[in-house]
C-alpha positions in Angstrom: 68.7 71.3 119.1 68.5 67.7 118.1 66.5 65.2 120.0 66.3 61.5 119.7 63.2 59.4 119.1 63.3 56.0 120.8 59.6 55.5 121.5 56.8 57.2 119.6 55.1 58.2 122.8 58.0 60.7 123.2 56.8 62.8 120.3 54.3 64.8 122.3 57.1 65.7 124.7 59.2 66.9 121.7 56.2 69.0 120.5 55.8 70.5 123.9 59.5 71.2 124.2 59.5 73.0 120.8 56.5 75.1 121.8 58.3 76.2 125.0 61.4 77.1 123.1 59.4 79.2 120.6 58.3 81.4 123.5 61.9 82.1 124.4 64.3 84.6 122.8 65.8 81.9 120.6 65.1 80.4 117.3 64.7 76.7 118.0 65.6 73.8 115.7 64.2 70.5 116.9 64.7 67.5 114.8 63.8 63.9 115.3 65.9 61.4 113.4 63.9 58.2 112.8 65.8 55.1 113.5 68.1 56.7 116.0 68.6 56.2 119.7 70.5 58.2 122.3 74.2 58.4 121.5 73.7 58.0 117.7 76.1 60.9 116.9 79.3 59.2 118.2 81.3 57.0 115.9 82.4 53.7 117.5 79.1 53.3 119.4 76.9 50.4 118.4 74.0 52.9 117.9 76.0 55.2 115.6 73.9 56.4 112.7 76.1 58.1 110.1 73.5 60.1 108.2 71.8 61.5 111.3 75.2 62.2 112.9 76.6 64.1 110.0 73.4 66.2 109.7 73.5 66.9 113.5 77.2 67.8 113.6 76.9 70.1 110.6 74.1 72.0 112.2 75.9 72.2 115.6 79.1 73.5 113.9 77.1 76.0 111.8 75.5 77.3 115.1 78.9 77.7 116.7 80.2 79.6 113.6 77.2 81.9 113.7 77.6 82.6 117.4 81.3 83.1 117.3 81.1 85.4 114.2 78.4 87.4 115.9 80.3 87.6 119.2 84.1 87.7 118.4 86.3 87.2 121.4 87.8 90.4 122.9 91.2 91.1 124.4 91.2 89.4 127.8 93.6 92.1 129.0 91.1 94.9 128.1 87.8 94.6 130.0 86.1 96.9 127.6 86.5 94.3 124.8 85.7 91.1 126.7 
């Protein structure tokens, strides 16, 4: 998961969010990209931040790949494989 940092007072919220995720059945990844604001990952926006966006998208696509590889789609016509 990637969060933005627009005001330093949000950092305690990020820390609390991370602690809560750690208690769940997931392995959290929470990153704060200094110098970014909400929407930084989308080219064409005035707040676009290329370095942070590339890092975030790489992590997101890697997560998708891990999840898809671990849970390949089944045959929609065979309920035993879905």
